[in-house]
All heavy atoms as an XYZ file, in Angstrom:
736
protein
N     -18.593    -21.586    -19.037
C     -19.830    -21.677    -19.848
C     -19.427    -21.634    -21.304
O     -18.669    -20.849    -21.824
C     -20.704    -20.477    -19.520
C     -22.012    -20.589    -20.225
S     -23.070    -19.169    -20.084
C     -23.793    -19.299    -18.517
N     -20.026    -22.638    -22.073
C     -19.709    -22.743    -23.505
C     -20.761    -21.935    -24.295
O     -21.898    -21.973    -24.004
C     -19.818    -24.183    -23.977
C     -18.465    -24.898    -23.891
C     -18.550    -26.315    -24.244
N     -19.227    -26.506    -25.573
C     -19.593    -27.694    -26.027
N     -19.394    -28.778    -25.306
N     -20.259    -27.800    -27.197
N     -20.318    -21.258    -25.313
C     -21.202    -20.569    -26.240
C     -21.779    -21.548    -27.228
O     -21.091    -22.384    -27.740
C     -20.491    -19.462    -26.933
C     -19.915    -18.298    -26.048
C     -19.128    -17.329    -26.902
C     -21.089    -17.567    -25.351
N     -23.027    -21.333    -27.556
C     -23.648    -22.230    -28.529
C     -23.130    -21.902    -29.898
O     -22.820    -20.706    -30.267
C     -25.164    -21.993    -28.520
N     -22.963    -22.879    -30.790
C     -22.548    -22.759    -32.137
C     -23.665    -22.165    -32.948
O     -24.820    -22.492    -32.774
C     -22.102    -24.013    -32.769
C     -20.758    -24.511    -32.160
C     -20.300    -25.695    -32.927
O     -21.031    -26.399    -33.601
N     -18.997    -26.029    -32.759
N     -23.396    -21.283    -33.890
C     -24.454    -20.730    -34.749
C     -25.056    -21.767    -35.645
O     -24.359    -22.761    -36.013
C     -23.683    -19.659    -35.508
C     -22.291    -20.095    -35.566
C     -22.036    -20.787    -34.257
N     -26.258    -21.624    -35.942
C     -26.979    -22.537    -36.788
C     -26.469    -22.266    -38.230
O     -26.776    -21.162    -38.786
C     -28.529    -22.381    -36.662
C     -29.228    -23.414    -37.426
O     -28.710    -24.458    -37.683
O     -30.446    -23.209    -37.718
N     -25.831    -23.179    -38.854
C     -25.248    -22.914    -40.174
C     -26.314    -23.015    -41.284
O     -27.213    -23.835    -41.203
C     -24.131    -23.919    -40.476
C     -22.976    -23.883    -39.507
C     -21.964    -24.980    -39.854
C     -22.246    -22.571    -39.594
N     -26.155    -22.261    -42.272
C     -26.941    -22.363    -43.424
C     -26.646    -23.609    -44.162
O     -25.554    -24.160    -44.117
C     -26.725    -21.136    -44.362
C     -27.109    -19.741    -43.819
C     -26.659    -18.667    -44.780
C     -28.639    -19.700    -43.603
N     -27.609    -24.235    -44.922
C     -27.402    -25.497    -45.519
C     -26.181    -25.512    -46.477
O     -25.462    -26.552    -46.539
C     -28.658    -25.729    -46.312
C     -29.669    -24.861    -45.751
C     -29.004    -23.755    -45.123
N     -25.897    -24.357    -47.140
C     -24.773    -24.374    -48.085
C     -23.456    -24.440    -47.316
O     -22.375    -24.665    -47.905
C     -24.815    -23.199    -49.020
C     -25.062    -21.868    -48.376
C     -26.473    -21.455    -48.251
O     -27.424    -22.305    -48.427
O     -26.703    -20.325    -47.946
N     -23.433    -24.132    -46.028
C     -22.177    -24.188    -45.246
C     -22.077    -25.470    -44.376
O     -21.296    -25.549    -43.502
C     -22.068    -22.982    -44.377
C     -22.046    -21.736    -45.151
C     -23.014    -20.703    -45.000
C     -20.999    -21.482    -46.062
C     -22.947    -19.577    -45.729
C     -20.937    -20.290    -46.798
C     -21.956    -19.329    -46.665
O     -21.879    -18.151    -47.397
N     -23.027    -26.362    -44.632
C     -23.064    -27.581    -43.861
C     -22.720    -28.767    -44.685
O     -23.170    -28.874    -45.842
C     -24.461    -27.782    -43.264
S     -24.663    -29.162    -42.181
N     -21.852    -29.652    -44.176
C     -21.503    -30.814    -44.992
C     -22.547    -31.923    -44.844
O     -22.491    -32.714    -43.905
N     -23.486    -32.058    -45.789
C     -24.543    -33.051    -45.752
C     -24.386    -33.972    -46.850
O     -24.292    -33.619    -47.992
C     -25.895    -32.335    -45.835
C     -27.091    -33.278    -45.940
C     -27.531    -34.030    -44.866
C     -27.708    -33.440    -47.125
C     -28.572    -34.892    -45.021
C     -28.775    -34.321    -47.247
C     -29.188    -35.038    -46.179
O     -30.214    -35.928    -46.337
N     -24.355    -35.267    -46.527
C     -24.265    -36.285    -47.520
C     -25.574    -37.079    -47.490
O     -26.015    -37.626    -46.511
C     -23.085    -37.267    -47.184
C     -21.763    -36.636    -47.428
C     -20.637    -37.424    -47.028
N     -20.838    -38.872    -47.385
C     -20.015    -39.819    -47.001
N     -18.887    -39.581    -46.378
N     -20.222    -41.072    -47.449
N     -26.281    -37.054    -48.629
C     -27.587    -37.686    -48.804
C     -27.313    -39.181    -49.072
O     -27.235    -39.592    -50.209
C     -28.377    -37.055    -49.923
C     -29.786    -37.552    -49.952
O     -30.176    -38.392    -49.119
O     -30.477    -37.157    -50.997
N     -27.288    -39.946    -47.984
C     -26.967    -41.358    -48.196
C     -28.254    -42.269    -48.063
O     -28.142    -43.439    -48.239
C     -25.976    -41.802    -47.050
C     -24.627    -41.090    -47.181
C     -23.717    -41.467    -46.093
O     -24.159    -41.902    -44.983
O     -22.511    -41.249    -46.237
N     -29.379    -41.687    -47.803
C     -30.635    -42.411    -47.757
C     -30.636    -43.382    -46.658
O     -30.014    -43.208    -45.564
N     -31.311    -44.547    -46.830
C     -31.415    -45.607    -45.849
C     -31.502    -46.940    -46.587
O     -31.297    -47.060    -47.796
C     -32.677    -45.353    -44.995
S     -34.205    -45.509    -45.926
N     -31.926    -47.968    -45.845
C     -31.985    -49.335    -46.463
C     -33.189    -49.410    -47.444
O     -33.230    -50.342    -48.185
C     -32.028    -50.447    -45.427
C     -33.267    -50.426    -44.576
N     -33.472    -49.497    -43.540
C     -34.415    -51.165    -44.670
C     -34.661    -49.753    -43.051
N     -35.219    -50.742    -43.651
N     -34.098    -48.483    -47.385
C     -35.242    -48.522    -48.279
C     -35.063    -47.758    -49.570
O     -35.420    -48.165    -50.679
C     -36.513    -47.917    -47.595
C     -36.964    -48.700    -46.327
C     -38.038    -47.922    -45.612
C     -37.420    -50.051    -46.702
N     -34.463    -46.546    -49.478
C     -34.257    -45.687    -50.664
C     -32.881    -45.127    -50.581
O     -32.384    -44.655    -49.486
C     -35.314    -44.497    -50.572
C     -36.711    -45.065    -50.739
C     -37.498    -45.181    -49.627
C     -37.254    -45.439    -51.948
C     -38.783    -45.721    -49.677
C     -38.522    -45.964    -52.030
C     -39.312    -46.149    -50.885
O     -40.523    -46.674    -50.997
N     -32.208    -45.020    -51.689
C     -30.802    -44.561    -51.725
C     -30.602    -43.027    -51.506
O     -29.524    -42.632    -51.186
C     -30.347    -44.907    -53.146
C     -31.553    -44.972    -53.955
C     -32.640    -45.471    -52.979
N     -31.709    -42.255    -51.582
C     -31.600    -40.796    -51.390
C     -32.713    -40.299    -50.573
O     -33.916    -40.578    -50.869
C     -31.585    -40.105    -52.772
O     -31.742    -38.764    -52.641
N     -32.394    -39.525    -49.517
C     -33.517    -38.903    -48.690
C     -34.284    -37.915    -49.483
O     -35.534    -37.786    -49.317
C     -32.835    -38.117    -47.568
S     -32.045    -39.223    -46.362
N     -33.673    -37.163    -50.424
C     -34.343    -36.116    -51.168
C     -35.328    -36.705    -52.207
O     -36.156    -35.985    -52.635
C     -33.339    -35.256    -51.825
C     -32.441    -34.443    -50.896
C     -31.360    -33.659    -51.668
C     -33.242    -33.518    -50.004
N     -35.212    -37.951    -52.542
C     -36.133    -38.588    -53.511
C     -37.049    -39.623    -52.836
O     -37.797    -40.368    -53.519
C     -35.351    -39.240    -54.615
C     -34.562    -38.227    -55.403
C     -33.688    -38.874    -56.496
O     -33.833    -40.047    -56.732
O     -32.842    -38.175    -57.019
N     -37.078    -39.716    -51.534
C     -37.811    -40.698    -50.755
C     -39.293    -40.291    -50.803
O     -39.693    -39.178    -50.558
C     -37.376    -40.746    -49.321
S     -38.246    -41.916    -48.346
N     -40.198    -41.306    -51.135
C     -41.628    -40.987    -51.212
C     -42.359    -41.103    -49.816
O     -43.540    -40.749    -49.742
C     -42.178    -42.096    -52.123
C     -41.303    -43.246    -51.943
C     -39.930    -42.626    -51.604
N     -41.698    -41.576    -48.809
C     -42.309    -41.688    -47.509
C     -42.654    -40.362    -46.920
O     -41.893    -39.396    -47.010
C     -41.447    -42.488    -46.478
C     -41.101    -43.914    -46.942
C     -40.128    -44.534    -45.880
C     -42.360    -44.733    -47.001
N     -43.888    -40.264    -46.240
C     -44.189    -38.962    -45.669
C     -43.431    -38.615    -44.483
O     -43.267    -37.479    -44.095
C     -45.708    -39.188    -45.366
C     -45.908    -40.637    -45.255
C     -44.877    -41.242    -46.153
N     -42.819    -39.568    -43.816
C     -42.023    -39.373    -42.644
C     -40.804    -40.299    -42.678
O     -40.951    -41.463    -42.945
C     -42.890    -39.693    -41.390
C     -42.172    -39.286    -40.124
C     -43.106    -39.429    -38.948
N     -42.411    -39.116    -37.725
C     -42.890    -39.243    -36.527
N     -44.106    -39.702    -36.361
N     -42.237    -38.958    -35.458
N     -39.690    -39.763    -42.388
C     -38.479    -40.541    -42.380
C     -38.482    -41.716    -41.387
O     -39.019    -41.555    -40.252
C     -37.281    -39.646    -42.018
S     -35.661    -40.480    -41.998
N     -37.977    -42.875    -41.756
C     -38.007    -44.001    -40.850
C     -37.135    -43.714    -39.607
O     -37.343    -44.317    -38.571
C     -37.569    -45.305    -41.541
C     -36.137    -45.206    -42.029
C     -38.541    -45.654    -42.648
C     -35.562    -46.544    -42.489
N     -36.169    -42.836    -39.733
C     -35.321    -42.559    -38.536
C     -36.039    -41.585    -37.619
O     -35.733    -41.545    -36.465
C     -33.998    -41.941    -39.001
C     -33.155    -42.878    -39.814
C     -32.791    -42.596    -41.096
C     -32.775    -44.137    -39.284
C     -32.006    -43.510    -41.822
C     -32.045    -45.039    -40.005
C     -31.642    -44.714    -41.265
O     -30.886    -45.648    -41.983
N     -37.064    -40.851    -38.065
C     -37.858    -39.992    -37.252
C     -38.966    -40.744    -36.640
O     -39.593    -40.269    -35.676
C     -38.421    -38.813    -38.046
C     -37.360    -37.840    -38.529
O     -36.276    -37.889    -37.905
O     -37.641    -37.132    -39.435
N     -39.298    -41.902    -37.148
C     -40.440    -42.784    -36.575
C     -39.738    -44.073    -36.178
O     -39.872    -45.084    -36.859
C     -41.433    -43.025    -37.647
C     -42.641    -43.781    -37.172
O     -42.733    -43.919    -35.949
O     -43.442    -44.251    -38.030
N     -39.132    -44.138    -34.975
C     -38.420    -45.370    -34.563
C     -39.300    -46.560    -34.390
O     -38.817    -47.688    -34.481
C     -37.793    -44.942    -33.193
C     -38.507    -43.757    -32.758
C     -39.106    -43.086    -34.006
N     -40.572    -46.383    -34.202
C     -41.449    -47.569    -34.073
C     -41.667    -48.293    -35.370
O     -42.016    -49.443    -35.408
C     -42.835    -47.095    -33.519
O     -43.553    -46.395    -34.493
N     -41.455    -47.570    -36.503
C     -41.653    -48.181    -37.783
C     -43.115    -48.321    -38.136
O     -43.488    -48.982    -39.092
N     -43.996    -47.755    -37.364
C     -45.415    -47.923    -37.585
C     -45.927    -47.425    -38.986
O     -46.674    -48.101    -39.596
C     -46.231    -47.178    -36.465
C     -47.674    -47.452    -36.501
C     -48.011    -48.912    -36.296
O     -47.380    -49.580    -35.489
O     -49.025    -49.349    -36.926
N     -45.371    -46.297    -39.383
C     -45.741    -45.765    -40.744
C     -45.340    -46.777    -41.846
O     -46.072    -46.989    -42.772
N     -44.179    -47.329    -41.699
C     -43.712    -48.305    -42.706
C     -44.519    -49.613    -42.677
O     -44.924    -50.071    -43.777
C     -42.260    -48.625    -42.447
C     -41.533    -49.426    -43.505
C     -41.537    -48.716    -44.819
C     -40.062    -49.640    -43.048
N     -44.836    -50.059    -41.489
C     -45.713    -51.253    -41.438
C     -47.089    -51.021    -42.035
O     -47.600    -51.855    -42.768
C     -45.874    -51.692    -40.003
C     -44.707    -52.553    -39.484
C     -45.039    -53.190    -38.167
N     -45.218    -52.245    -37.129
C     -44.222    -51.768    -36.335
N     -43.008    -52.121    -36.546
N     -44.509    -50.884    -35.374
N     -47.623    -49.837    -41.801
C     -48.915    -49.490    -42.314
C     -48.851    -49.439    -43.865
O     -49.824    -49.919    -44.536
C     -49.390    -48.107    -41.701
C     -50.832    -47.863    -41.989
C     -51.262    -46.545    -41.334
N     -50.976    -46.493    -39.926
C     -50.245    -45.577    -39.275
N     -49.741    -44.567    -39.996
N     -50.032    -45.633    -38.022
N     -47.812    -48.901    -44.398
C     -47.642    -48.830    -45.851
C     -47.563    -50.232    -46.481
O     -48.157    -50.489    -47.480
C     -46.393    -48.023    -46.117
C     -46.214    -47.652    -47.561
C     -44.906    -46.869    -47.705
N     -44.760    -46.379    -48.989
C     -45.126    -45.179    -49.421
N     -45.684    -44.310    -48.579
N     -44.988    -44.761    -50.681
N     -46.775    -51.089    -45.811
C     -46.688    -52.483    -46.318
C     -47.957    -53.236    -46.241
O     -48.353    -53.977    -47.145
C     -45.563    -53.274    -45.537
C     -44.239    -52.869    -45.888
N     -43.679    -52.991    -47.157
C     -43.211    -52.385    -45.139
C     -42.420    -52.554    -47.245
N     -42.139    -52.188    -45.989
N     -48.718    -53.042    -45.166
C     -49.990    -53.656    -44.941
C     -50.995    -53.154    -46.012
O     -51.743    -54.003    -46.572
C     -50.532    -53.439    -43.537
C     -51.781    -54.151    -43.170
C     -52.183    -53.862    -41.761
C     -53.461    -54.598    -41.436
N     -53.937    -54.252    -40.114
N     -51.024    -51.877    -46.276
C     -51.935    -51.308    -47.321
C     -51.570    -51.908    -48.686
O     -52.529    -52.320    -49.403
C     -51.769    -49.810    -47.350
C     -52.868    -49.096    -48.091
C     -52.769    -47.613    -48.056
N     -52.638    -47.143    -46.762
C     -51.623    -46.237    -46.341
N     -50.746    -45.796    -47.198
N     -51.539    -45.807    -45.109
N     -50.295    -52.062    -49.008
C     -49.908    -52.651    -50.309
C     -50.350    -54.125    -50.310
O     -50.859    -54.590    -51.409
C     -48.412    -52.504    -50.514
N     -50.185    -54.821    -49.254
C     -50.590    -56.227    -49.159
C     -52.111    -56.373    -49.361
O     -52.561    -57.180    -50.126
C     -50.231    -56.877    -47.873
C     -50.588    -58.302    -47.730
C     -50.762    -58.784    -46.299
N     -51.863    -58.089    -45.670
C     -52.130    -58.118    -44.338
N     -51.286    -58.747    -43.559
N     -53.133    -57.491    -43.842
N     -52.863    -55.519    -48.685
C     -54.301    -55.574    -48.780
C     -54.793    -55.282    -50.209
O     -55.771    -55.932    -50.694
C     -54.918    -54.561    -47.815
C     -54.759    -54.959    -46.406
O     -54.227    -56.049    -46.078
O     -55.186    -54.181    -45.493
N     -54.156    -54.320    -50.902
C     -54.540    -54.064    -52.278
C     -54.271    -55.272    -53.174
O     -55.051    -55.566    -54.029
C     -53.777    -52.863    -52.795
C     -54.206    -51.538    -52.164
C     -53.410    -50.386    -52.605
O     -52.270    -50.489    -53.125
N     -53.952    -49.163    -52.438
N     -53.168    -55.924    -52.938
C     -52.803    -57.143    -53.744
C     -53.798    -58.292    -53.458
O     -54.258    -58.959    -54.360
C     -51.379    -57.593    -53.435
C     -50.957    -58.769    -54.239
C     -50.826    -58.468    -55.764
O     -50.797    -57.290    -56.140
O     -50.766    -59.465    -56.539
N     -54.170    -58.448    -52.165
C     -55.161    -59.490    -51.752
C     -56.481    -59.196    -52.495
O     -57.080    -60.093    -53.058
C     -55.336    -59.498    -50.261
C     -56.581    -60.330    -49.885
C     -54.071    -60.168    -49.600
N     -56.905    -57.986    -52.432
C     -58.184    -57.643    -53.048
C     -58.147    -57.853    -54.506
O     -59.072    -58.391    -55.139
C     -58.522    -56.176    -52.688
C     -59.923    -55.704    -53.183
C     -60.994    -56.520    -52.505
C     -60.108    -54.257    -52.864
N     -57.066    -57.431    -55.156
C     -56.918    -57.648    -56.654
C     -57.051    -59.092    -57.015
O     -57.807    -59.516    -57.883
C     -55.611    -57.069    -57.077
C     -55.275    -57.333    -58.522
N     -55.949    -56.665    -59.527
C     -54.401    -58.129    -59.063
C     -55.415    -57.161    -60.691
N     -54.479    -57.978    -60.423
N     -56.314    -59.981    -56.326
C     -56.286    -61.400    -56.553
C     -57.667    -62.043    -56.268
O     -58.147    -62.935    -57.014
C     -55.222    -62.089    -55.802
C     -53.772    -61.740    -56.263
C     -52.740    -62.298    -55.274
C     -53.508    -62.232    -57.676
N     -58.288    -61.581    -55.200
C     -59.626    -62.084    -54.791
C     -60.682    -61.766    -55.871
O     -61.437    -62.616    -56.227
C     -60.021    -61.470    -53.430
C     -61.314    -62.031    -52.925
C     -61.408    -63.221    -52.211
C     -62.537    -61.323    -53.113
C     -62.622    -63.704    -51.734
C     -63.700    -61.770    -52.692
C     -63.803    -62.999    -51.962
O     -64.966    -63.502    -51.452
N     -60.586    -60.537    -56.437
C     -61.564    -60.135    -57.463
C     -61.279    -60.960    -58.773
O     -62.173    -61.029    -59.657
C     -61.444    -58.663    -57.730
C     -62.074    -57.841    -56.605
C     -61.961    -56.379    -56.802
N     -62.736    -55.646    -55.857
C     -62.548    -54.378    -55.619
N     -61.733    -53.680    -56.334
N     -63.241    -53.769    -54.684
N     -60.076    -61.434    -58.974
C     -59.733    -62.227    -60.116
C     -60.173    -63.692    -59.982
O     -60.048    -64.469    -60.890
C     -58.237    -62.132    -60.437
C     -57.821    -60.849    -61.050
C     -56.402    -60.867    -61.488
O     -55.591    -61.709    -60.980
N     -56.070    -59.982    -62.411
N     -60.727    -64.012    -58.827
C     -61.192    -65.372    -58.587
C     -60.393    -66.279    -57.724
O     -60.655    -67.478    -57.629
N     -59.274    -65.768    -57.185
C     -58.472    -66.574    -56.298
C     -59.289    -66.956    -55.059
O     -59.892    -66.097    -54.448
C     -57.209    -65.869    -55.872
C     -56.221    -65.642    -56.966
C     -55.245    -66.830    -57.124
O     -55.142    -67.666    -56.249
N     -54.662    -66.909    -58.286
N     -59.290    -68.272    -54.661
C     -59.997    -68.649    -53.461
C     -59.360    -68.012    -52.179
O     -58.108    -67.892    -52.070
C     -59.892    -70.176    -53.410
C     -59.376    -70.578    -54.765
C     -58.699    -69.384    -55.407
N     -60.149    -67.746    -51.265
C     -59.672    -67.126    -49.983
C     -58.691    -67.997    -49.238
O     -57.750    -67.528    -48.710
C     -60.898    -66.771    -49.050
N     -58.895    -69.329    -49.291
C     -58.028    -70.230    -48.647
C     -56.574    -70.189    -49.244
O     -55.623    -70.216    -48.521
C     -58.539    -71.675    -48.697
N     -56.556    -70.142    -50.530
C     -55.267    -70.089    -51.275
C     -54.568    -68.756    -50.980
O     -53.329    -68.733    -50.723
C     -55.505    -70.236    -52.743
C     -54.276    -70.400    -53.554
C     -54.584    -70.647    -55.044
O     -55.466    -71.498    -55.284
O     -53.946    -69.938    -55.860
N     -55.301    -67.677    -50.939
C     -54.719    -66.350    -50.651
C     -54.185    -66.291    -49.237
O     -53.104    -65.781    -48.987
C     -55.751    -65.213    -50.844
C     -56.206    -64.910    -52.226
C     -57.417    -64.017    -52.284
C     -55.013    -64.356    -53.017
N     -54.896    -66.897    -48.268
C     -54.546    -66.967    -46.871
C     -53.172    -67.670    -46.751
O     -52.288    -67.222    -46.098
C     -55.615    -67.575    -46.047
N     -53.079    -68.792    -47.456
C     -51.814    -69.532    -47.425
C     -50.617    -68.778    -47.981
O     -49.577    -68.668    -47.423
C     -51.945    -70.881    -48.119
C     -52.408    -72.009    -47.297
C     -52.164    -73.376    -47.976
N     -52.790    -73.426    -49.302
C     -54.096    -73.629    -49.549
N     -54.935    -73.748    -48.586
N     -54.509    -73.720    -50.812
N     -50.895    -68.162    -49.172
C     -49.750    -67.492    -49.839
C     -49.317    -66.214    -49.140
O     -48.172    -65.819    -49.203
C     -50.133    -67.230    -51.290
O     -51.201    -66.322    -51.382
N     -50.260    -65.533    -48.412
C     -49.901    -64.324    -47.681
C     -49.539    -64.563    -46.239
O     -49.196    -63.650    -45.530
C     -51.028    -63.275    -47.819
C     -51.036    -62.583    -49.169
C     -51.858    -63.038    -50.173
C     -50.217    -61.523    -49.456
C     -51.855    -62.455    -51.410
C     -50.218    -60.867    -50.698
C     -51.041    -61.381    -51.674
N     -49.783    -65.776    -45.764
C     -49.421    -66.078    -44.393
C     -50.396    -65.469    -43.352
O     -50.001    -65.064    -42.299
N     -51.685    -65.300    -43.763
C     -52.674    -64.796    -42.853
C     -53.887    -65.702    -42.900
O     -53.944    -66.635    -43.713
C     -53.144    -63.367    -43.232
C     -53.584    -63.313    -44.730
C     -52.010    -62.368    -43.043
C     -54.072    -61.866    -45.132
N     -54.858    -65.561    -41.968
C     -56.022    -66.411    -41.913
C     -57.059    -66.035    -43.014
O     -57.058    -64.985    -43.565
C     -56.653    -66.246    -40.527
O     -57.298    -64.986    -40.395
N     -57.958    -67.029    -43.267
C     -59.009    -66.788    -44.246
C     -59.873    -65.670    -43.740
O     -60.419    -64.859    -44.547
C     -59.858    -68.061    -44.402
C     -59.383    -68.946    -45.485
C     -60.391    -70.060    -45.729
O     -61.465    -69.821    -46.245
O     -59.998    -71.207    -45.346
N     -60.125    -65.617    -42.419
C     -60.936    -64.565    -41.827
C     -60.347    -63.180    -42.174
O     -61.040    -62.224    -42.463
C     -61.023    -64.759    -40.325
C     -61.813    -63.711    -39.635
C     -63.081    -64.330    -39.037
N     -63.725    -63.326    -38.204
C     -64.570    -62.471    -38.584
N     -64.992    -62.472    -39.807
N     -65.220    -61.609    -37.751
N     -59.037    -63.088    -42.082
C     -58.328    -61.823    -42.490
C     -58.559    -61.438    -43.918
O     -58.763    -60.292    -44.230
C     -56.848    -61.923    -42.194
O     -56.609    -62.005    -40.813
N     -58.604    -62.451    -44.781
C     -58.865    -62.170    -46.202
C     -60.222    -61.571    -46.368
O     -60.444    -60.583    -47.047
C     -58.748    -63.514    -47.026
C     -57.386    -64.092    -47.017
C     -59.234    -63.259    -48.501
C     -56.292    -63.257    -47.660
N     -61.224    -62.227    -45.721
C     -62.619    -61.646    -45.797
C     -62.726    -60.256    -45.122
O     -63.475    -59.345    -45.684
C     -63.612    -62.630    -45.168
C     -63.748    -63.904    -45.963
C     -63.443    -65.135    -45.380
C     -64.137    -63.909    -47.239
C     -63.550    -66.273    -46.070
C     -64.263    -65.050    -48.020
C     -63.948    -66.223    -47.441
O     -64.072    -67.387    -48.197
N     -61.961    -60.027    -44.124
C     -61.969    -58.666    -43.518
C     -61.419    -57.643    -44.477
O     -61.989    -56.509    -44.639
C     -61.096    -58.617    -42.208
C     -61.899    -58.896    -41.010
C     -61.057    -58.652    -39.747
N     -61.264    -59.736    -38.795
C     -60.299    -60.621    -38.467
N     -59.099    -60.531    -38.899
N     -60.619    -61.605    -37.610
N     -60.323    -58.000    -45.137
C     -59.722    -57.079    -46.138
C     -60.721    -56.780    -47.279
O     -60.883    -55.633    -47.650
C     -58.400    -57.681    -46.664
C     -57.361    -57.767    -45.645
C     -57.941    -56.947    -47.934
C     -56.119    -58.667    -45.997
N     -61.320    -57.776    -47.783
C     -62.301    -57.605    -48.837
C     -63.426    -56.729    -48.424
O     -63.837    -55.803    -49.098
C     -62.839    -58.981    -49.389
C     -64.014    -58.820    -50.288
C     -61.693    -59.769    -49.969
N     -64.016    -57.040    -47.271
C     -65.151    -56.206    -46.713
C     -64.733    -54.732    -46.489
O     -65.489    -53.822    -46.814
C     -65.656    -56.852    -45.384
C     -66.924    -56.149    -44.917
C     -67.421    -56.695    -43.571
N     -66.512    -56.296    -42.562
C     -65.942    -57.166    -41.660
N     -66.213    -58.431    -41.735
N     -65.075    -56.700    -40.756
N     -63.578    -54.562    -45.896
C     -63.095    -53.168    -45.599
C     -62.854    -52.344    -46.862
O     -63.217    -51.203    -46.951
C     -61.754    -53.279    -44.813
C     -61.498    -52.077    -43.934
C     -60.247    -52.235    -43.087
N     -60.112    -53.564    -42.510
C     -58.989    -54.299    -42.561
N     -57.939    -53.840    -43.214
N     -58.943    -55.426    -42.026
N     -62.352    -52.976    -47.884
C     -62.056    -52.328    -49.145
C     -63.278    -52.100    -49.976
O     -63.308    -51.253    -50.887
C     -61.010    -53.122    -49.968
C     -59.678    -53.215    -49.288
C     -59.068    -51.836    -49.160
N     -57.784    -51.916    -48.512
C     -56.862    -51.023    -48.575
N     -57.096    -49.915    -49.232
N     -55.776    -51.113    -47.916
N     -64.352    -52.831    -49.767
C     -65.617    -52.643    -50.547
C     -66.494    -51.492    -49.929
O     -67.349    -51.064    -50.611
C     -66.370    -53.904    -50.594
C     -65.723    -54.966    -51.505
C     -66.508    -56.290    -51.565
O     -67.398    -56.527    -50.773
N     -66.118    -57.096    -52.482
N     -66.217    -51.081    -48.786
C     -67.013    -50.086    -48.077
C     -66.767    -48.694    -48.678
O     -65.787    -48.325    -49.190
C     -66.804    -50.020    -46.598
C     -67.255    -51.285    -45.925
C     -66.803    -51.380    -44.473
O     -66.026    -50.488    -43.967
O     -67.328    -52.254    -43.784
């Protein structure tokens, strides 16, 4: 039977903060949950989608036509109108 190793204090543990492909340092990362802890990547996709939606809304309010926005963002015109409606509520 093997004895379990004691849980080392952080100062006795060799930790290198190498970050990930998104941010160079874990300790300065703004994400609420580490991408390695969320293997589905759902949180990251949601964050990108939210940023895209804000940009779509900003451009739409500046007078960009929905058809042009749909082409440039690679989504349907209907999606543009959904984004606008959802953000106005």
